[in-house]
N, C-alpha and C positions, 0 to 999 in steps of 0.2 A: 775715811776708813771705817769699816764696820767691825763690830765686836759682838756678834750674836750670842756667844756663850759667856760673855763677860770675863774672858780670860785676861785680857789686857787691863780692863778696869780693875780687877782684883789685884793684879801684879803691881799696878801703879798705886794702889791704896786709895782709889777714888770711888769706891762703891758706896752709894748712898744707903745708909742703914737706918736713918732717923725714921721713926714711925709716922711722922706727919706726911712727908712726901711719899713714902713707901705705901702708906694707906690709900693715897689718891692715885698714884702712878703704878703701884705694884713693885715687887722686889726686883733686884738686879739692875737698878738704874745707876747711871754714872753721874757723879758730881760735875758741876760746871767747871771746866778747867781749860787751860791752854798750855801747850808745851812746844818748845823748839828742840828738836833732836837732830844732831849732826853726827853722821857716821856712827850711829848707835849710842852716842853720848848725850844725855839730857843736859842741855845748856841753860834752859830757862823753863820753869815750871810754876804755874800760877793757879791756885784753886780759889774760887769765889765761894766762900762760906764763912759765916760768923764774923764778917768784917764790920767793925764799928758797933757791934752788938754783943751781948753776953753769949758765951758758948752755948750752942744748941738752939739759939733763937732764930737763926737764919741758915739752916742746913743746906738749902738749895741755892744760896748765894743770890737771892732775889734783891736784896737791899743794895748790893754793890757789885753787879755783874761785870762792871768795867775792868776789873782786875784780870779777867780772862778774855777780854776783847782785843781787837787788832791794835788799837792805839797803845795799850800796855805792852803788847808784844813788840811793836816797833821801838818803843822806848828800851825794852830789854835788849833788842838786837843792836841798837845804837851803843849800848854799854859794852856789848861783847866784841864789837868791831874795833 
């Protein structure tokens, strides 16, 4: 799904504002995340940022992107069923 104006990104609170990634990629980028939404209700929401490091050291979630990948979502779905 596209979000060319960043409306969903902002509404979900996943807009990347850290100067490091924004300086390289430009403003209006989305953080790395995964979400399972059922009938308009967010059932699972995972953001890959600052996991295992001090706050602000990994704003793009490069150190541990697995939290937003398919295996984590499958785990979340197993807990929901």
